[in-house]
VEXDREN-2710 file (C-alpha; in Angstrom, 1 decimal):
% VEXDREN-2710
k/r/px/py/pz
1/UNK/-41.4/43.5/-1.9
2/UNK/-43.3/41.6/0.7
3/UNK/-41.3/40.5/3.9
4/UNK/-41.7/36.5/4.2
5/UNK/-43.5/35.7/7.0
6/UNK/-41.6/32.6/9.4
7/UNK/-44.0/29.6/9.6
8/UNK/-44.5/29.2/13.3
9/UNK/-43.7/25.7/13.5
10/UNK/-40.3/26.8/12.2
11/UNK/-39.5/27.6/15.8
12/UNK/-41.0/24.5/17.7
13/UNK/-38.2/21.9/18.6
14/UNK/-38.2/18.8/16.6
15/UNK/-36.7/15.6/18.3
16/UNK/-36.6/12.0/16.2
17/UNK/-37.8/10.3/19.1
18/UNK/-40.2/10.9/21.6
19/UNK/-39.9/10.5/25.3
20/UNK/-43.6/8.7/24.9
21/UNK/-44.0/4.9/24.2
22/UNK/-47.5/4.8/24.6
23/UNK/-49.0/8.2/25.6
24/UNK/-52.3/6.9/26.1
25/UNK/-51.0/5.5/29.2
26/UNK/-51.5/8.5/31.4
27/UNK/-54.8/9.1/29.8
28/UNK/-57.7/9.2/32.8
29/UNK/-59.8/6.8/31.0
30/UNK/-56.4/3.9/31.0
31/UNK/-57.0/0.6/33.0
32/UNK/-53.6/-0.4/33.9
33/UNK/-53.0/-3.8/33.7
34/UNK/-52.4/-4.5/37.8
35/UNK/-54.3/-2.5/40.3
36/UNK/-51.9/-2.0/43.2
37/UNK/-52.7/-2.5/46.5
38/UNK/-56.5/-2.9/46.3
39/UNK/-56.5/-6.8/46.6
40/UNK/-59.2/-6.9/49.5
41/UNK/-61.7/-4.2/47.8
42/UNK/-61.8/-6.4/44.3
43/UNK/-62.3/-9.5/46.4
44/UNK/-65.3/-8.0/48.5
45/UNK/-67.0/-6.6/45.3
46/UNK/-66.3/-9.8/43.4
47/UNK/-67.5/-11.9/46.3
48/UNK/-70.5/-9.5/46.8
49/UNK/-71.5/-9.4/42.9
50/UNK/-71.3/-12.9/41.9
51/UNK/-74.7/-13.7/43.3
52/UNK/-76.2/-11.8/40.1
53/UNK/-74.5/-14.6/37.8
54/UNK/-77.3/-16.8/39.2
55/UNK/-79.9/-14.3/39.2
56/UNK/-79.6/-13.5/43.0
57/UNK/-80.1/-10.4/44.4
58/UNK/-76.7/-8.4/45.5
59/UNK/-75.5/-6.2/47.9
60/UNK/-75.7/-2.5/47.1
61/UNK/-72.7/-0.8/48.0
62/UNK/-71.2/2.8/49.4
63/UNK/-67.8/2.8/48.0
64/UNK/-65.9/6.1/49.9
65/UNK/-62.2/7.3/50.4
66/UNK/-60.2/10.7/49.6
67/UNK/-59.8/11.6/45.8
68/UNK/-57.4/9.2/43.3
69/UNK/-57.7/6.1/45.7
70/UNK/-58.6/3.8/42.7
71/UNK/-62.4/3.8/43.8
72/UNK/-63.6/4.4/40.3
73/UNK/-60.7/2.5/38.7
74/UNK/-61.3/-0.8/40.7
75/UNK/-65.0/-0.3/40.7
76/UNK/-65.1/-0.7/36.7
77/UNK/-62.5/-3.4/36.7
78/UNK/-64.5/-5.6/38.9
79/UNK/-67.7/-5.2/36.7
80/UNK/-65.6/-5.4/33.4
81/UNK/-64.5/-8.8/34.8
82/UNK/-68.2/-9.5/35.7
83/UNK/-69.9/-8.9/32.2
84/UNK/-66.8/-10.8/30.4
85/UNK/-67.6/-13.6/32.5
86/UNK/-71.4/-13.8/32.4
87/UNK/-74.0/-12.4/29.9
88/UNK/-76.5/-12.2/32.7
89/UNK/-75.1/-8.8/33.8
90/UNK/-74.4/-5.7/32.2
91/UNK/-73.6/-2.5/33.8
92/UNK/-73.8/1.3/33.4
93/UNK/-71.4/3.6/34.8
94/UNK/-72.6/7.6/35.6
95/UNK/-70.7/10.3/36.3
96/UNK/-73.3/12.5/38.5
97/UNK/-70.6/15.9/37.7
98/UNK/-72.3/15.5/34.2
99/UNK/-75.5/13.8/35.0
100/UNK/-76.8/15.3/38.0
101/UNK/-80.4/15.8/38.0
102/UNK/-82.9/12.8/38.4
103/UNK/-84.2/13.4/34.7
104/UNK/-80.7/13.3/33.3
105/UNK/-79.7/9.5/35.0
106/UNK/-83.0/8.4/34.0
107/UNK/-82.3/9.1/30.8
108/UNK/-79.0/7.4/30.6
109/UNK/-80.7/4.4/32.3
110/UNK/-83.4/4.3/29.1
111/UNK/-80.5/4.1/26.7
112/UNK/-78.6/1.8/28.6
113/UNK/-81.8/-0.7/28.0
114/UNK/-81.6/0.4/24.4
115/UNK/-84.6/2.4/24.7
116/UNK/-85.0/5.8/22.6
117/UNK/-86.1/8.9/23.9
118/UNK/-88.7/10.7/22.3
119/UNK/-87.7/14.4/21.0
120/UNK/-91.1/15.5/22.7
121/UNK/-90.2/16.5/26.3
122/UNK/-90.9/13.9/29.1
123/UNK/-92.0/14.3/32.6
124/UNK/-89.6/12.7/35.0
125/UNK/-92.2/10.2/36.2
126/UNK/-92.7/9.1/32.3
127/UNK/-89.0/8.0/32.1
128/UNK/-89.3/6.2/35.2
129/UNK/-92.1/4.0/33.9
130/UNK/-90.2/3.9/30.6
131/UNK/-87.3/2.4/32.1
132/UNK/-89.8/0.2/34.5
133/UNK/-90.9/-1.1/30.9
134/UNK/-87.6/-1.8/29.8
135/UNK/-86.4/-3.8/32.8
136/UNK/-89.3/-6.1/32.3
137/UNK/-88.1/-7.1/28.9
138/UNK/-84.3/-7.5/29.6
139/UNK/-82.7/-10.3/30.1
140/UNK/-79.8/-9.2/32.1
141/UNK/-79.2/-7.8/35.8
142/UNK/-78.4/-4.4/35.9
143/UNK/-75.6/-2.6/37.8
144/UNK/-75.6/1.3/38.2
145/UNK/-72.6/2.9/39.2
146/UNK/-73.6/6.5/40.6
147/UNK/-69.8/8.1/40.7
148/UNK/-69.6/11.5/42.7
149/UNK/-72.9/10.8/43.9
150/UNK/-72.7/13.6/46.4
151/UNK/-72.7/16.2/43.3
152/UNK/-76.4/14.7/42.5
153/UNK/-79.1/17.7/43.0
154/UNK/-80.2/17.3/46.8
155/UNK/-83.8/17.3/45.7
156/UNK/-83.4/14.7/43.3
157/UNK/-81.0/12.4/45.5
158/UNK/-83.6/10.6/47.6
159/UNK/-86.1/9.8/45.2
160/UNK/-83.4/8.8/42.9
161/UNK/-82.1/6.1/44.9
162/UNK/-85.5/5.0/46.2
163/UNK/-86.6/4.2/42.9
164/UNK/-83.8/2.5/41.9
165/UNK/-83.5/0.4/45.4
166/UNK/-87.0/0.0/45.6
167/UNK/-87.8/-1.5/42.1
168/UNK/-87.4/-5.3/41.4
169/UNK/-89.1/-7.6/38.7
170/UNK/-89.4/-11.5/38.8
171/UNK/-86.5/-11.6/41.3
172/UNK/-84.6/-9.1/39.2
173/UNK/-83.3/-5.6/41.0
174/UNK/-80.8/-2.9/40.0
175/UNK/-77.8/-3.4/42.4
176/UNK/-76.3/0.2/43.1
177/UNK/-72.5/1.2/43.6
178/UNK/-72.8/4.8/44.6
179/UNK/-69.0/6.2/44.9
180/UNK/-68.2/9.3/46.9
181/UNK/-65.0/11.0/48.0
182/UNK/-67.2/11.7/51.4
183/UNK/-69.7/9.7/53.0
184/UNK/-71.4/12.4/54.8
185/UNK/-73.4/12.8/51.9
186/UNK/-75.8/9.7/53.1
187/UNK/-77.2/12.2/55.8
188/UNK/-79.0/13.9/53.2
189/UNK/-81.0/11.1/52.5
190/UNK/-84.6/10.6/54.1
191/UNK/-85.0/7.8/56.4
192/UNK/-86.8/5.5/54.1
193/UNK/-84.1/5.8/51.1
194/UNK/-81.5/5.0/53.9
195/UNK/-83.7/1.9/54.6
196/UNK/-84.3/0.9/51.4
197/UNK/-80.5/0.8/50.1
198/UNK/-79.4/-1.1/52.7
199/UNK/-75.7/-0.1/52.1
200/UNK/-72.7/-2.0/52.4
201/UNK/-69.8/0.0/53.1
202/UNK/-66.3/-0.2/51.3
203/UNK/-63.5/2.1/52.2
204/UNK/-60.6/3.0/50.1
205/UNK/-57.9/4.7/52.3
206/UNK/-55.2/6.8/50.5
207/UNK/-52.2/4.9/48.9
208/UNK/-49.0/5.2/50.7
209/UNK/-45.4/6.7/49.3
210/UNK/-45.0/3.0/48.8
211/UNK/-48.0/2.1/46.4
212/UNK/-47.7/5.2/44.5
213/UNK/-44.0/4.2/43.6
214/UNK/-46.0/1.0/42.3
215/UNK/-47.8/2.6/40.3
216/UNK/-46.0/5.2/38.8
217/UNK/-43.2/2.4/37.7
218/UNK/-46.0/0.8/35.8
219/UNK/-46.9/4.0/34.1
220/UNK/-43.0/4.3/33.7
221/UNK/-42.4/0.9/32.1
222/UNK/-45.8/1.1/29.4
223/UNK/-45.8/4.6/28.7
224/UNK/-42.1/6.2/28.7
225/UNK/-39.0/5.2/27.1
226/UNK/-36.0/3.3/28.9
227/UNK/-34.3/6.3/31.1
228/UNK/-36.9/8.5/30.9
229/UNK/-36.9/9.5/34.5
230/UNK/-34.7/8.4/37.5
231/UNK/-35.6/6.1/40.5
232/UNK/-34.9/8.9/42.7
233/UNK/-37.1/11.1/41.1
234/UNK/-39.9/8.7/40.8
235/UNK/-39.7/9.0/44.6
236/UNK/-40.1/12.3/44.6
237/UNK/-43.0/12.0/42.7
238/UNK/-44.5/9.4/45.0
239/UNK/-43.5/11.4/47.8
240/UNK/-45.3/14.3/46.4
241/UNK/-48.4/12.8/46.0
242/UNK/-48.7/11.1/49.1
243/UNK/-48.6/14.2/51.1
244/UNK/-51.4/14.9/48.9
245/UNK/-54.3/12.7/50.0
246/UNK/-52.4/9.9/48.4
247/UNK/-54.0/10.7/45.0
248/UNK/-52.5/8.5/42.3
249/UNK/-54.1/10.8/39.8
250/UNK/-51.5/13.6/40.9
251/UNK/-48.5/11.3/41.0
252/UNK/-49.7/10.5/37.5
253/UNK/-50.2/13.9/36.2
254/UNK/-47.5/15.3/37.5
255/UNK/-45.3/12.6/35.7
256/UNK/-47.5/13.0/32.5
257/UNK/-46.9/17.0/32.3
258/UNK/-43.3/16.9/33.6
259/UNK/-42.5/14.2/30.4
260/UNK/-44.4/16.7/28.2
261/UNK/-42.7/19.9/29.1
262/UNK/-39.3/17.9/28.6
263/UNK/-40.1/16.9/25.3
264/UNK/-41.5/20.3/24.6
265/UNK/-37.6/21.6/25.6
266/UNK/-36.1/18.5/23.4
267/UNK/-35.0/16.4/26.0
268/UNK/-35.6/12.6/26.3
269/UNK/-35.1/12.5/29.8
270/UNK/-36.9/14.3/32.7
271/UNK/-34.5/16.6/34.6
272/UNK/-35.3/17.6/38.5
273/UNK/-35.5/20.9/37.5
274/UNK/-38.3/20.6/35.0
275/UNK/-40.2/18.2/38.1
276/UNK/-39.9/21.3/40.6
277/UNK/-40.9/23.8/38.2
278/UNK/-44.1/21.1/36.8
279/UNK/-45.0/20.2/40.7
280/UNK/-45.2/24.3/41.4
281/UNK/-47.8/24.8/38.8
282/UNK/-50.0/21.5/39.5
283/UNK/-49.9/23.1/43.1
284/UNK/-51.0/26.4/42.1
285/UNK/-53.9/25.1/40.1
286/UNK/-54.9/22.5/42.4
287/UNK/-55.2/25.5/45.3
288/UNK/-57.2/27.6/42.7
289/UNK/-59.5/25.2/42.2
290/UNK/-59.9/25.1/45.9
291/UNK/-60.2/29.0/46.3
292/UNK/-62.8/29.4/43.6
293/UNK/-65.0/27.2/46.2
294/UNK/-64.7/30.0/48.8
295/UNK/-66.3/33.4/49.5
296/UNK/-64.7/36.5/49.4
297/UNK/-64.9/36.4/53.8
298/UNK/-63.6/33.1/53.8
299/UNK/-60.7/33.9/51.5
300/UNK/-59.8/37.3/53.3
301/UNK/-59.4/35.1/56.3
302/UNK/-57.5/32.4/54.8
303/UNK/-54.7/35.2/53.4
304/UNK/-54.1/36.4/57.1
305/UNK/-53.4/32.8/58.4
306/UNK/-49.7/32.3/59.8
307/UNK/-47.6/29.3/60.0
308/UNK/-47.9/27.6/63.4
309/UNK/-50.3/30.4/64.9
310/UNK/-52.9/29.5/67.5
311/UNK/-56.4/29.3/67.0
312/UNK/-56.6/32.2/69.7
313/UNK/-54.3/34.0/67.5
314/UNK/-56.4/33.8/64.5
315/UNK/-59.7/34.7/66.2
316/UNK/-57.9/37.8/67.1
317/UNK/-57.5/39.4/64.0
318/UNK/-60.3/40.4/61.3
319/UNK/-62.6/41.8/64.3
320/UNK/-65.4/42.4/61.8
321/UNK/-65.9/38.5/61.6
322/UNK/-67.4/36.6/64.6
323/UNK/-65.6/34.0/66.2
324/UNK/-67.9/31.6/65.8
325/UNK/-67.9/32.1/62.3
326/UNK/-64.0/31.9/62.1
327/UNK/-64.2/28.9/63.5
328/UNK/-66.0/27.4/61.0
329/UNK/-64.2/28.8/58.6
330/UNK/-61.2/27.1/59.8
331/UNK/-62.9/23.7/60.0
332/UNK/-63.7/23.9/56.0
333/UNK/-59.8/24.9/55.5
334/UNK/-58.9/21.9/57.5
335/UNK/-61.4/19.4/55.1
336/UNK/-60.4/21.3/52.3
337/UNK/-56.6/20.5/52.9
338/UNK/-55.4/23.7/53.6
339/UNK/-54.8/24.1/57.3
340/UNK/-54.2/21.2/59.4
341/UNK/-55.1/21.6/63.1
342/UNK/-53.1/20.1/65.9
343/UNK/-54.0/20.3/69.7
344/UNK/-51.8/22.8/71.9
345/UNK/-50.2/21.0/74.7
346/UNK/-49.6/22.6/78.4
347/UNK/-53.5/22.3/79.0
348/UNK/-54.6/25.1/76.9
349/UNK/-58.3/23.7/76.5
350/UNK/-59.6/23.9/72.9
351/UNK/-56.6/26.2/71.5
352/UNK/-55.4/24.4/68.3
353/UNK/-52.0/25.2/66.5
354/UNK/-52.3/25.9/62.8
355/UNK/-50.3/24.3/60.2
356/UNK/-50.4/25.8/57.0
357/UNK/-50.1/22.9/53.9
358/UNK/-49.4/25.2/51.1
359/UNK/-47.3/28.0/50.0
360/UNK/-48.7/31.4/50.9
361/UNK/-46.5/32.9/48.0
362/UNK/-49.0/30.8/45.7
363/UNK/-52.4/32.9/47.1
END
């Protein structure tokens, strides 16, 4: 007689009530009811884009700041408010990680204007000509958000931005909102493009621990059942994200993953133990993402660094790597958040102390 196989779902813990009131509150595309600590940026964007309602030219914007500081959220919020207020404006959001070529971005703009891309292949210049025709026939002012603009292929970057910023028809223009974590990408643009863009800078500084608490409390209120997490643990998550560039996405992701893990274990309340285990997992994932961008030689140098050693001590290791190269590596590690460099007192010139910002065991 064959042995009956136990169904895999019979071992899955089952609880009558979910820890989530609304799980979508934690999804990346969720727009919260309140956008905390960004009143000045909302006001600046709103004021500068309002001329579009009167068929006037608006500023192009360069929005920059660390990851997870509300740059995309705020931009889309203001544009949603604008198109709900006036039929004279429409906007297109493009993520340049996914659409990282001039051809791809132009194709998205054709679709935005209601045009259809033919099945036969078109040259980029042909698509641009099609965009100009569609633009001329349109009855609205187009705003194009180019998120992660620095991820666009360098050979396409200047030409794309020059085309969009220079074209106009019947006193109607493309308005561009360029979003980046690092504004130094501007240095990759040729001088004529920089001049044509006439960008207005808008900085988004990292969230403080208190800012992050407000953001988390709203997600808890709308996303989780009552008493799912204590005030102290909300504070722990806020502090955890605050020292990681004030990244709200990290804070929300940690809260979400902790809630999912708690529910998986059959609990309706997030414990400190679950939160700590999930935070270690997130640290490991984030670290691995950054490590993937390193060369073998850079990773080898990173592994031999020690807490609170000086740059002089670091330079004395791995003799096969030139000191100038090691100096460049340290600057890259600092930019990636692996280390912090601080001057050593006692007048030792350019000698600096190296502080590690990650758990060495995670390597």
